[in-house]
C-alpha positions as CSV (number, residue, x, y, z in Angstrom):
1,M,-10.2,-23.4,-8.1
2,F,-10.4,-19.9,-6.2
3,E,-12.7,-19.3,-3.5
4,F,-14.1,-15.9,-3.4
5,M,-14.7,-14.0,-0.2
6,D,-17.6,-12.0,0.4
7,I,-17.5,-8.3,1.5
8,Q,-18.5,-9.0,5.2
9,A,-15.7,-11.4,5.6
10,F,-13.2,-9.0,3.8
11,L,-14.1,-6.3,6.1
12,Q,-13.8,-8.2,9.2
13,L,-10.5,-9.6,8.2
14,S,-9.3,-6.0,7.3
15,C,-10.3,-4.4,10.7
16,G,-7.4,-2.8,12.6
17,R,-4.5,-0.5,12.1
18,W,-2.4,-0.8,9.0
19,L,0.7,1.0,7.8
20,T,1.1,2.0,4.1
21,Q,4.1,3.3,2.3
22,Q,4.7,5.0,-1.0
23,T,8.0,6.1,-2.4
24,C,8.8,7.9,-5.6
25,H,12.2,8.4,-7.0
26,Q,12.9,11.3,-9.5
27,L,16.3,9.8,-10.8
28,G,16.8,12.6,-13.4
29,Q,16.8,15.1,-10.5
30,F,18.2,12.9,-7.8
31,T,15.2,13.5,-5.4
32,A,12.7,11.3,-3.7
33,Q,9.5,11.7,-2.1
34,S,8.0,9.2,0.5
35,Q,4.5,9.0,2.0
36,T,3.6,6.9,4.8
37,A,0.2,6.6,6.5
38,Q,-1.5,4.9,9.3
39,L,-4.8,3.4,8.2
40,N,-7.4,2.6,10.6
41,V,-10.3,0.3,9.7
42,E,-13.3,0.0,12.1
43,L,-16.3,-2.3,11.5
44,L,-19.5,-0.4,12.5
45,E,-23.0,-1.9,13.2
46,V,-25.4,-1.5,10.3
47,N,-27.9,0.4,12.5
48,D,-25.1,2.9,13.6
49,A,-26.4,6.6,13.5
50,E,-23.6,7.6,11.0
51,V,-24.3,4.6,8.8
52,V,-28.0,5.4,8.7
53,R,-27.3,9.3,8.1
54,L,-25.0,8.3,5.1
55,C,-27.7,5.9,3.6
56,C,-30.3,8.6,3.7
57,D,-27.7,11.2,2.3
58,A,-27.2,8.8,-0.7
59,Q,-30.9,7.7,-1.0
60,I,-30.2,4.1,0.1
61,D,-32.7,2.1,2.1
62,P,-30.6,1.6,5.5
63,T,-32.2,-1.9,5.9
64,Q,-30.5,-3.0,2.8
65,V,-27.1,-2.5,4.3
66,L,-25.0,-5.8,4.8
67,C,-22.0,-4.3,6.6
68,A,-20.2,-1.1,7.3
69,A,-16.8,0.1,8.0
70,K,-15.2,3.3,8.8
71,L,-11.8,4.2,7.4
72,S,-9.6,6.8,8.7
73,W,-6.0,7.7,8.1
74,Q,-3.1,10.0,9.1
75,K,-0.4,10.7,6.7
76,K,3.2,12.0,6.7
77,K,5.2,13.2,3.6
78,S,8.9,13.6,3.4
79,F,10.9,15.1,0.8
80,I,14.6,14.3,0.1
81,P,16.2,17.6,-1.5
82,S,18.3,17.2,-4.6
83,S,21.5,18.2,-2.6
84,S,21.4,15.0,-0.8
85,R,23.7,12.3,-2.1
86,W,21.4,9.3,-1.8
87,L,22.2,7.7,-5.1
88,S,25.4,6.5,-6.5
89,A,26.4,4.6,-9.7
90,N,29.3,2.3,-10.0
91,R,30.7,0.3,-12.7
92,C,32.6,-2.8,-11.8
93,P,34.2,-5.2,-14.3
94,L,33.1,-8.8,-14.3
95,R,34.8,-11.7,-15.7
96,Q,33.2,-14.6,-16.9
97,R,33.8,-18.3,-15.5
98,R,32.8,-21.3,-17.4
99,L,31.2,-24.2,-15.5
100,G,31.4,-26.9,-17.9
101,N,28.1,-28.1,-19.1
102,R,26.3,-26.4,-16.1
103,G,26.2,-23.0,-18.0
104,S,28.2,-19.8,-17.1
105,Y,27.8,-16.9,-14.9
106,C,29.5,-13.5,-14.2
107,G,31.3,-13.1,-11.2
108,R,34.7,-12.1,-9.5
């Protein structure tokens, strides 16, 4: 059976500094893009002025807020140009060995 976590516990456990990374490879063009970001999650008091202002802007009663968090991030993007030789493909012959009744595998 799964235990579900409420949003307050989730935000408390998520507070801190996190590193995120995403890489996209364009194999047909031999290029890649990579993004990294530092994500900061900060727990705020429910009566914080910024929280109250956001509630008022969204027409939400600030007294109904259970928890609040502030997320911020800084990202970097890098591009590996097509002239870079970052990918190579090789063919290597494999021969099959028999291992009796234990099946078989391919190897050298």
